Residue, then its C-alpha position, 0 to 999 in steps of 0.5 A: x499499500x505504501x509503495x502504491x501511494x509513493x508511486x501515485x505521488x511520483x506520477x502526480x509530481x511528474x504530471x505537475x511538471x509536465x503540465x507546467x512546462x508544456x503549458x507555459x510554452x504553449x500559452x507564451x506562444x498563443x500570447x506572442x502570435x497576437x502581438x504584431x512584430x513580436x520577436x522571440x529573439x529580440x524581445x523579453x518574455x515579460x513584454x508579453x505580459x503588458x496589457x497595453x502592448x499585448x492583447x493576450x497578456x493575461x495568458x502569459x501572466x497566468x502561465x507564470x502563476x501556473x508554472x510557479x504553483x505547479x513547480x512547488x507542488x511537484x517538488x513537495x510531492x516528489x520529495x515526500x515520495x522519495x523520502x528526501x530529507x535535507x535535499x528535499x527541504x532545500x528543493x522545496x525551498x528553492x522551488x518556493x523562491x522560483x515561484x515567488x519570482x514568477x508571481x512577482x513578474x506576473x503581478x508587477x507587470x508594465x502598467x500595473x499599479x505597483x509598477x506605476x507607483x515606482x516599484x518596477x524594481x520588484x519586477x526585476x527582482x521577481x525575474x532574478x528569483x524565478x531564473x536564478x532560483x529556478x536553475x538552483x532548484x534544478x540542482x537539488x531537484x536532480x538529486x531528489x528525483x534521481x533517487x526514484x529515477x536511478x542511473x547516472x545519465x539522468x543526474x549528469x543531464x540534470x546537472x548540465x541543464x542547471x549549469x547551462x541555465x546559471x551560465x546563461x543567467x550570468x551572461x544575461x546579467x552582464x549582457x551589455x559587456x559579454x553577450x550583446x555582440x553574440x546574441x539578441x536579448x530575447x534569446x539569452x533570456x529564453x536560454x536561462x528560462x527554458x532550462x527550467x521548463x526543459x528540466x521539468x519536462x525531462x524529469x517528469x517523463x523520466x519519472x513516468x517511465x520509471x513508474x510504468x517499468x516498475x509497475x510491469 
């Protein structure tokens, strides 16, 4: 009975991450196609969340809320299922930090009351928490989920995804000096945002595959 419960928790956590990652990408696309001239390579993601410029801004902002919430729920479910103690706590805390960032970016959008009152720095803070916290969470999450998935390959790939996200995030913070000549801003930003989505999708699929194999 206990094993069945743990498997259900793993499947539910995997489902949260798959829905979060694919949902974000799809909703971002649906928002972007409604903005004439929008470029994935040249424009920031959060530009799509500005109502004055983006007719479907609610989709992008909603996607951020969903991403943050499901990231945390999945982290709690998987950490409890594999009985990870300190690594599980660290993973959940980092997921909460990333989610807080997602919520701030969605709540303090361009033209929002807080933005207009001079608190636009909260938006920037949210982006840092979401991206930096999210990629740090990948490291802890790889350790936690790796206990269920097993095998060295998953752990190596998970850590490489996190490393790529953190390196690209560093390039984003020093864009005017390190990256402006090599890649447009939208590409750099998405490089360190999509690593979180990629890890969720990969880990979710690996957890589901493990569940099917163990059930057979």
